[in-house]
C-alpha positions in Angstrom: 113.8 102.3 101.0 117.1 100.5 100.2 119.1 103.7 99.9 118.0 105.2 103.1 120.5 105.0 106.0 117.5 105.1 108.4 116.4 101.6 107.4 118.3 99.6 109.9 117.2 96.6 111.9 117.2 95.8 115.7 120.6 96.0 117.2 120.3 95.6 120.9 119.1 98.9 122.2 119.5 100.8 118.9 116.6 102.6 117.4 115.0 100.9 114.4 113.0 102.0 111.4 110.2 99.9 109.8 110.5 99.0 106.1 107.6 101.1 104.8 106.4 99.7 101.4 107.9 101.1 98.3 104.8 102.8 97.3 102.7 105.7 98.4 100.9 105.4 101.7 98.0 107.8 101.7 96.3 109.1 104.8 93.3 111.4 105.1 93.7 115.1 105.6 90.5 117.1 106.2 90.3 120.7 105.5 87.3 122.7 106.7 85.8 125.2 104.3 85.6 128.9 105.2 82.1 130.2 105.6 81.5 132.9 103.1 78.3 134.6 101.9 77.9 137.7 99.8 76.1 140.7 101.2 72.8 140.2 99.2 72.6 136.7 100.7 73.0 138.1 104.2 70.1 140.5 103.5 68.1 137.5 102.3 68.9 135.6 105.5 67.8 138.5 107.7 64.5 138.6 105.8 64.2 134.8 106.1 64.9 135.0 109.8 62.1 137.5 110.2 59.7 135.4 108.3 60.8 132.3 110.2 60.2 134.0 113.5 56.6 134.9 112.4 56.1 131.3 111.3 57.3 129.9 114.6 55.0 132.2 116.5 52.1 130.4 114.9 53.5 126.9 114.5 57.0 125.5 115.0 58.9 125.0 111.7 59.3 121.5 110.3 62.4 119.5 110.7 63.9 118.5 107.4 65.6 115.3 106.4 67.1 115.1 103.0 68.0 111.5 101.9 70.1 111.1 98.8 70.5 107.5 97.6 73.5 107.1 95.3 73.1 105.5 91.9 69.4 104.9 92.3 67.3 104.4 89.2 63.7 105.6 89.5 62.4 102.4 87.9 63.8 100.1 90.6 61.4 101.1 93.5 58.1 99.6 94.3 56.4 103.0 94.4 57.6 103.5 90.8 56.0 100.3 89.6 58.9 97.8 90.0 57.4 94.4 91.0 60.7 92.5 91.7 61.8 94.4 94.8 60.5 95.1 98.3 61.0 98.7 99.3 58.2 99.3 101.9 59.8 102.2 103.6 60.4 104.3 100.5 57.0 103.3 99.3 55.5 104.5 102.6 57.1 108.0 102.1 55.6 108.2 98.6 52.2 107.0 99.9 52.2 109.6 102.6 53.4 112.4 100.4 54.1 113.1 96.8 56.0 111.2 94.1 57.4 112.8 91.0 57.2 110.5 88.1 59.8 112.2 86.0 62.7 113.8 87.9 65.9 114.5 85.9 69.4 114.7 87.3 71.7 117.5 85.9 74.9 115.4 86.0 75.2 111.6 86.2 78.1 111.8 88.7 78.0 111.9 92.5 79.9 115.0 93.5 78.5 117.5 90.8 75.0 116.1 91.2 75.1 116.6 95.0 76.4 120.2 94.4 73.3 120.8 92.4 71.0 119.1 94.9 72.4 121.1 97.9 72.6 124.5 96.2 69.7 124.4 93.8 72.0 125.5 91.0 73.1 124.1 87.7 76.6 122.8 87.1 77.1 125.7 84.7 76.8 127.9 87.8 78.5 126.0 90.6 81.2 124.8 88.1 81.7 121.3 89.6 81.7 119.1 86.5 83.3 115.8 87.6 84.1 113.7 90.7 87.8 114.3 90.3 89.6 117.6 90.4 86.7 119.8 91.6 85.6 121.4 94.8 82.4 123.4 95.6 83.6 127.0 95.8 83.1 128.8 99.1 81.1 131.5 97.3 78.3 129.0 96.6 75.5 128.8 99.2 74.2 125.4 100.4 70.8 124.7 101.9 72.5 124.2 105.2 73.9 127.8 105.0 70.4 129.1 104.5 68.9 127.2 107.4 71.6 127.4 110.0 71.3 131.2 110.6 67.6 130.9 111.3 67.9 128.4 114.1 68.3 125.0 112.4 70.7 122.4 113.7 72.5 121.1 110.6 74.2 117.7 110.3 75.5 115.7 107.3 76.3 112.0 107.1 77.9 110.7 103.9 78.6 107.2 102.8 81.5 107.7 100.4 84.8 109.5 100.2 83.7 111.1 96.9 81.7 113.5 99.2 84.5 114.0 101.7 84.4 117.5 103.4 87.5 118.5 101.4 85.3 118.7 98.3 83.3 121.6 99.8 79.9 120.3 100.6 80.4 120.7 104.3 79.6 124.4 104.1 76.9 125.4 106.6 76.9 122.1 108.6 77.4 122.1 112.3 78.5 118.4 112.0 79.8 116.7 108.9 80.4 113.0 109.3 82.8 111.7 106.7 85.9 110.4 108.6 87.4 108.3 105.8 90.8 107.1 106.8 91.4 104.0 104.8 94.1 101.4 105.6 95.8 99.3 102.9 95.6 95.6 102.3 98.8 93.5 102.6 99.3 94.0 98.8 99.4 97.8 99.4 96.1 98.7 97.8 93.4 100.6 99.6 90.6 98.8 101.4 87.6 99.7 99.4 85.2 99.2 102.4 87.0 102.0 104.2 86.4 104.5 101.3 82.7 103.8 101.5 80.5 102.8 104.4 77.3 100.7 104.7 74.1 102.6 105.2 73.7 101.0 108.6 76.7 102.9 109.8 75.5 106.2 108.2 72.1 105.8 109.7 73.4 104.9 113.2 75.5 108.1 113.3 72.5 110.1 112.0 70.2 108.8 114.7 72.8 109.6 117.4 73.0 113.2 116.1 69.3 113.6 115.6 68.5 112.4 119.2 70.5 115.4 120.5 69.6 117.9 117.8 65.9 117.4 118.3 66.2 118.7 121.9 67.6 122.0 120.7 65.1 123.1 118.0 64.4 122.3 114.4 67.1 120.3 112.6 68.2 119.7 109.0 69.9 116.4 108.4 71.4 115.3 105.0 71.8 111.5 104.8 73.8 110.1 101.9 73.5 106.3 101.3 76.0 104.9 98.9 75.2 101.2 98.8 73.6 100.9 95.3 76.9 102.2 93.8 79.0 99.4 92.2 80.4 97.0 93.2 77.1 95.5 94.2 77.5 93.5 97.3 74.5 93.7 99.7 74.7 92.1 103.1 72.6 89.1 104.1 69.7 88.3 103.8 69.6 90.6 100.7 72.6 88.9 99.1 70.8 85.6 99.0 67.3 86.9 98.3 68.5 89.0 95.4 71.4 86.8 94.3 70.7 87.2 90.6 70.0 90.9 91.0 72.5 92.3 93.5 71.8 95.9 92.6 68.2 95.4 93.6 69.5 93.8 96.8 71.5 96.9 97.6 68.4 99.0 97.2 66.3 96.7 99.4 69.0 96.9 102.0 69.0 100.7 101.9 65.3 100.7 102.2 65.6 98.8 105.5 68.0 101.4 106.9 65.6 104.2 105.9 63.0 102.3 107.9 65.2 102.8 110.9 65.1 106.5 110.4 61.3 106.4 110.1 61.0 104.2 113.2 63.1 106.7 115.2 60.9 109.5 114.1 57.8 107.5 115.0 59.0 106.5 118.4 60.1 110.1 119.3 56.9 111.7 118.0 58.9 113.5 115.3 57.4 112.0 112.2 54.6 114.5 111.8 57.0 117.3 112.6 59.4 116.3 109.9 59.5 116.8 106.1 61.4 114.0 104.4 62.8 114.5 100.9 64.2 111.4 99.1 66.1 111.7 95.8 68.6 109.7 93.8 71.7 111.6 92.7 71.8 109.8 89.3 70.8 106.4 87.9 72.7 103.4 86.6 73.2 101.8 83.2 73.2 98.0 82.7 74.3 97.8 79.1 71.7 100.2 77.6 73.4 102.0 74.8 76.4 99.8 75.6 77.1 101.8 78.7 78.2 100.3 82.0 77.6 102.1 85.3 77.1 105.8 84.8 78.8 109.1 83.9 79.7 108.5 80.2 76.4 109.1 78.5 73.3 111.2 79.4 70.5 108.9 78.5 67.5 108.5 80.8 69.0 105.3 82.3 71.4 107.5 84.3 69.4 110.7 84.5 66.0 109.7 85.7 65.9 109.4 89.5 63.3 109.0 92.3 62.0 112.2 93.9 59.7 111.8 96.8 58.5 114.3 99.4 56.8 113.3 102.6 55.5 116.5 104.3 55.1 117.4 107.9 51.8 118.2 109.4 52.2 121.8 108.1 51.1 120.6 104.6 48.3 118.3 103.7 49.0 116.3 100.6 49.1 112.5 100.5 49.4 109.8 97.9 50.1 112.4 95.2 51.7 111.4 91.9 53.0 114.4 89.9 53.5 113.6 86.2 55.1 117.0 85.3 58.8 116.9 84.7 61.0 118.3 87.5 64.8 118.5 88.1 67.2 118.1 91.0 67.8 121.9 90.9 64.2 122.0 92.3 65.1 120.3 95.6 66.3 123.3 97.5 63.6 125.8 96.4 61.0 123.2 97.3 62.3 122.8 100.8 62.5 126.6 101.3 58.9 126.9 99.9 57.6 124.3 102.4 59.2 126.3 105.2 57.6 129.5 103.9 61.0 131.0 103.2 62.0 133.0 100.1 63.8 131.2 97.3 67.2 132.8 97.8 69.2 135.0 95.4 71.2 132.4 93.6 68.8 129.4 93.6 68.0 128.5 90.0 65.5 125.8 90.5 61.7 126.1 91.0 59.6 125.3 94.1 57.3 122.4 93.5 54.8 122.9 96.4 52.0 124.0 94.0 52.3 120.8 92.0 52.1 118.7 95.2 49.1 120.6 96.5 47.3 120.3 93.2 47.3 124.0 92.6 49.4 123.7 89.5 49.4 120.9 86.9 52.6 121.6 85.0 55.3 124.1 85.3 56.7 123.2 81.9 60.2 122.9 83.2 63.1 122.3 80.9 65.8 119.9 82.2 69.4 120.7 81.3 72.0 117.9 81.9 75.6 117.4 81.1 78.6 115.1 81.5 82.3 116.0 81.1 83.4 112.5 82.0 84.0 111.3 78.3 86.9 113.8 78.2 88.8 111.4 80.5 88.6 108.9 77.6 89.4 111.2 74.8 85.8 112.0 73.9 83.7 115.1 73.7 81.6 116.4 76.6 77.8 116.0 76.2 74.9 118.3 77.0 71.2 117.7 76.7 67.9 119.5 76.9 65.0 117.3 78.0 61.4 118.4 77.4 58.5 116.3 78.7 58.1 114.6 75.3 61.4 115.3 73.5 65.1 115.1 74.3 68.0 116.6 72.4 71.6 115.6 73.0 74.3 117.9 71.8 77.2 115.7 70.6 79.5 115.7 67.5 76.7 113.6 66.0 73.6 115.2 67.6 70.7 113.0 68.9 67.0 113.7 69.1 64.4 111.4 70.7 60.7 111.2 70.7 60.2 110.1 74.4 56.5 109.2 73.9 57.1 106.7 71.1 60.7 105.8 72.1 61.1 106.1 75.9 64.3 103.9 75.7 66.0 106.4 73.4 66.8 103.7 70.8 65.9 105.6 67.6 67.7 108.9 66.8 65.3 111.0 64.7 67.6 114.0 64.4 68.3 113.4 60.7 64.6 113.6 59.9 63.9 116.5 62.2 66.8 118.8 61.7 64.8 122.0 62.1 63.5 120.9 65.5 67.0 119.7 66.5 68.4 123.0 65.5 65.8 124.9 67.5 66.4 122.7 70.6 70.2 123.2 70.3 69.7 127.0 70.2 67.5 126.7 73.3 70.1 124.5 75.0 72.8 127.1 74.4 70.4 129.8 75.8 69.7 127.8 78.9 73.4 127.0 79.5 74.2 130.7 79.1 71.3 131.8 81.2 72.4 129.7 84.2 76.1 130.3 83.9 77.8 131.4 87.1 80.1 134.3 87.7 83.0 132.3 89.0 85.4 131.0 86.5 85.8 127.3 85.7 89.1 127.5 87.5 87.4 128.7 90.6 85.9 125.3 91.4 89.0 123.3 90.2 90.9 121.5 92.9 94.6 120.6 92.7 94.4 116.9 93.5 97.3 115.0 94.9 98.2 111.3 94.7 96.2 110.5 97.8 93.0 111.8 96.4 93.5 110.3 93.0 94.2 106.9 94.5 91.1 106.9 96.7 88.8 108.1 93.9 90.3 105.5 91.6 89.5 102.8 94.1 85.9 103.9 94.0 85.9 103.5 90.2 86.6 107.1 89.1 89.6 106.6 86.9 90.1 110.1 85.6 91.7 113.1 87.2 94.8 113.7 85.2 93.3 115.5 82.2 91.3 118.6 83.0 87.8 117.9 81.8 87.1 121.6 81.4 89.1 121.4 78.1 86.1 119.7 76.7 83.6 122.3 77.9 80.9 124.0 76.0 79.0 122.8 72.9 80.0 119.6 71.1 83.5 120.2 69.8 86.0 118.6 67.5 86.8 115.8 69.9 85.6 112.3 69.0 81.9 111.5 69.7 81.7 109.4 72.9 79.5 106.9 71.0 82.5 106.0 68.9 84.7 105.4 72.0 82.3 103.5 74.2 84.2 100.2 73.9 87.4 102.1 74.9 85.5 103.5 77.9 84.4 100.0 78.9 88.0 98.8 78.6 89.5 101.6 80.6 86.7 101.3 83.2 87.5 97.7 83.8 91.2 98.4 83.8 90.7 101.2 86.3 88.8 98.9 88.7 91.4 96.2 88.3 94.3 98.6 88.9 92.7 100.1 92.0 92.0 96.7 93.6 95.4 95.1 93.0 94.7 93.1 89.9 97.5 94.8 88.0 98.5 92.0 85.6 95.0 92.0 84.2 94.8 95.8 84.1 98.1 96.1 82.3 96.9 93.9 79.4 93.7 95.9 79.1 95.6 99.2 79.3 98.1 98.3 76.7 95.2 97.2 74.4 93.6 100.6 75.0 96.8 102.4 74.2 97.2 100.4 71.0 93.6 101.3 70.0 93.8 105.0 70.9 97.3 106.4 71.7 97.4 109.7 73.6 94.7 109.2 76.2 96.2 110.4 79.4 94.0 108.2 81.6 95.5 105.0 80.1 99.1 106.1 80.7 98.2 107.2 84.3 96.6 103.9 85.2 99.4 101.9 83.5 102.0 103.8 85.4 100.2 103.4 88.7 100.1 99.6 88.2 103.8 99.4 87.4 104.6 101.7 90.3 102.6 99.6 92.8 104.4 96.5 91.5 107.8 98.3 92.1 108.6 98.1 88.3 109.9 101.6 88.5 111.6 101.7 85.0 108.4 100.8 83.3 106.4 103.1 85.6 108.8 105.9 84.7 108.3 105.4 81.0 104.5 105.5 81.4 104.5 108.6 83.5 107.0 110.3 81.1 104.5 109.8 78.3 101.8 111.2 80.5 103.9 114.2 81.3 104.6 114.8 77.6 100.8 114.8 77.0 100.1 117.1 79.9 103.3 119.1 80.8 101.5 121.1 83.5 100.2 118.1 85.4 101.6 118.1 88.9 100.4 114.5 89.3 102.4 113.3 86.3 105.5 115.2 87.4 105.2 113.8 90.9 105.1 110.2 89.8 108.0 110.8 87.4 110.0 112.1 90.3 108.9 109.4 92.7 110.1 106.8 90.1 113.4 108.6 89.8 113.8 108.5 93.6 113.5 104.7 93.6 115.8 104.5 90.6 118.4 106.4 92.8 118.3 109.5 90.5 118.1 111.8 93.5 119.2 115.0 91.9 116.7 114.8 89.0 114.0 113.6 91.5 114.6 116.7 93.7 114.3 119.1 90.7 111.1 117.4 89.6 109.6 117.6 93.1 110.4 121.3 93.4 108.5 121.7 90.1 105.5 119.8 91.6 105.4 122.2 94.5 105.5 125.2 92.1 102.5 123.7 90.4 100.7 122.7 93.6 102.2 124.1 96.8 100.0 121.9 99.0 101.2 118.6 97.4 102.1 116.8 100.6 103.8 113.8 99.1 106.2 116.0 97.2 107.5 117.2 100.6 107.6 113.6 101.8 109.8 112.5 99.0 112.0 115.5 99.4 112.4 114.4 103.0 113.4 110.9 101.9 115.9 112.4 99.5 117.5 114.5 102.3 117.5 111.5 104.6 119.3 109.4 101.9 121.9 112.2 101.6 122.3 112.4 105.3 120.9 115.9 105.5 118.8 115.6 108.7 117.9 119.2 109.2 116.4 119.5 105.7 114.7 116.2 106.1 113.1 117.1 109.4 111.8 120.4 107.9 110.3 118.5 105.0 108.6 116.0 107.2 107.2 118.9 109.3 105.7 120.2 106.0 104.0 116.9 105.4 102.6 116.8 108.9 101.4 120.4 108.5 99.3 119.2 105.6 98.6 115.6 106.7 98.6 115.6 110.6 97.9 111.9 110.7 100.6 110.7 108.4 102.2 107.8 110.3 105.3 107.5 108.3 106.2 111.2 108.6 105.7 111.1 112.4 107.8 108.0 112.7 110.7 109.2 110.5 110.7 112.6 112.2 110.9 110.9 115.6 113.7 108.7 114.3 115.8 111.7 113.1 115.2 113.5 116.3 116.3 110.5 118.4 119.5 110.2 116.3 120.3 113.7 117.5 119.6 112.7 121.1 116.5 114.9 121.1 114.5 112.2 122.8 111.8 114.4 124.4 110.9 115.7 121.0 111.2 112.3 119.4 108.7 110.9 122.0 106.0 113.3 120.8 106.2 111.9 117.2 106.7 108.3 118.1 103.6 108.5 120.4 101.6 110.1 117.7 102.6 107.3 115.3 101.4 104.7 117.8 98.1 106.5 118.2 97.6 106.5 114.4 98.6 102.9 114.1 98.7 101.0 117.4 99.6 97.7 115.7 103.1 98.7 114.6 105.6 97.0 116.9 108.5 98.9 115.6 107.0 102.2 116.7 106.3 100.9 120.2 109.9 99.6 120.3 111.4 103.0 119.4 109.0 104.8 121.8 110.0 102.5 124.6 113.7 103.1 124.0 113.1 106.9 123.8 111.3 106.7 127.2 114.2 104.8 128.7 116.6 107.4 127.4 114.6 110.1 129.2 114.6 108.1 132.5 110.9 107.1 132.1 111.7 103.5 132.8 108.1 102.4 133.6 106.6 103.9 130.4 109.6 102.5 128.4 109.1 98.9 129.7 105.4 99.1 128.9 106.0 100.1 125.3 108.8 97.4 124.9 106.4 94.8 126.3 103.7 95.9 123.8 106.2 95.6 120.9 107.0 92.1 122.1 103.3 91.2 122.3 102.7 92.4 118.8 105.8 90.6 117.3 107.9 88.0 119.2 110.9 89.2 117.1 111.0 92.3 119.4 111.1 90.3 122.6 114.3 90.5 124.7 
């Protein structure tokens, strides 16, 4: 930072400060959820424990593996009739169990869909409506929280930052493997491959955990495989084999990793003792209805997913295909049913064991679905009610489809069947009301900071500034998403470009979007981020001011306005703005960091050190804060304290020669010559500029 007196170079034995990039550096901060259950649930668990004890006296309970494959269309697996792919392992699970021909997701977005899968509740109940700005409330009960008290080892292994533990799905898990701590490329943008991980890594950690867990009793493992999510880039040999169909290549690659799980179970004589449930969280669109990817519409391309159950030896069904419509809300009650456990007080789905055993032919289940994502692009939210043969979509221009004659949902027959459409809309409202939760919408809303927004944007989720709950409920006066689909595609492309460092391209797209539809917060946010990362702070300030005018209560907008003011040397105004950010979101770590930088620039070391300590309290692994705090302490000759922070900074980033140099000098100042010379030598090894 040019106006910081701390930014000095090497001067003999003087302490030095690295020139951190003039942009936000974001590091991971994990917060574990509190474990909360209400008294009725405790009573249920006591009852469940008694039943489980009776079951174990007769036969040990089944292990459970829940595999969720992100962005997996049902019609892209061999067992669902797709001839252009090889998925032998998922096909084996279907052949040795049951396959549901029509399984409907409740939200075509990763985080809210997984909240439904793991709690057995509708989004109207758990209130997580989008990937950005939400967290599963501690009052919700996950399947892990139901199984852990009755003796199950519980482990989760996720493949993407969008399911990071900070978003609440770690509730009830003994071990939750997320560990996303992305570095940045030389251009300052996040490394996408560190926000998601290959299935091979997820499965490797799963097997390591299962090997130990299996010795202690029954286990429940949730395995999330993210690879089919865009961008599609499968490893070899799948990249070559499926070079014209890379999405299929990702699925085939995932299938091979699932095969490793099956082989482990076979080799350890656990396969017959384990129930495996395989589902997709949502599908993917490849231009159907002019939609790209997923989340914007709620047609079957993004709602129909695979649902396969391979039972343990406790249940005898094999090669079953269930034609009856089911939902992702039904995953948890089905697992509980197969363990001979009661459904649970708040579980809203239905157990499907009777269908798999052939004791029932059709439960006549209605499927409610929704998306709030269009609100990020200035459109209305959407809701749908899907019956086996008919589907109604509640939009400003309602849609009705005959799924028998028109399974692709190409012909809207609402105009010719208004009575039926009206009846289905009334039923849709009844279902939404019936499954509404007691917590408020605000109860699941998460105050996001710049770090979280940047990471989610890098994964392709460009929203987060506008609160999507403003578009809740029945179709409202906002524009129909069908009328804004081109704008959605434009902003989607711009968001990906902005998040991956292609800002010149993104800026052209964003300006075009603003010209077409002024007043969409997402466009100003993305444009401001591009200018900010390019250090065009005047232009960034203008974009973020427009964003703040649209949403005066946005801590995110106010933060970026103040950060721009800092770089424009408007320190007093920046400080006032950052104080306002903290009044809106007291946990906003980077507001404290910029306050610390302001105090440093003003030569107010005590206030600066207090602010850096606040950052570290929220983000214990923030390298810059540890370094700068160490520097300020060293300037006051508090070398022992400085060493603690310099050392921590080297642990976080061992490749920074400046930190090793300063740590070495601090050791020498405290008469630890051997340690000092070791650090100075390391600084020299990393960069010859730092050699004597």
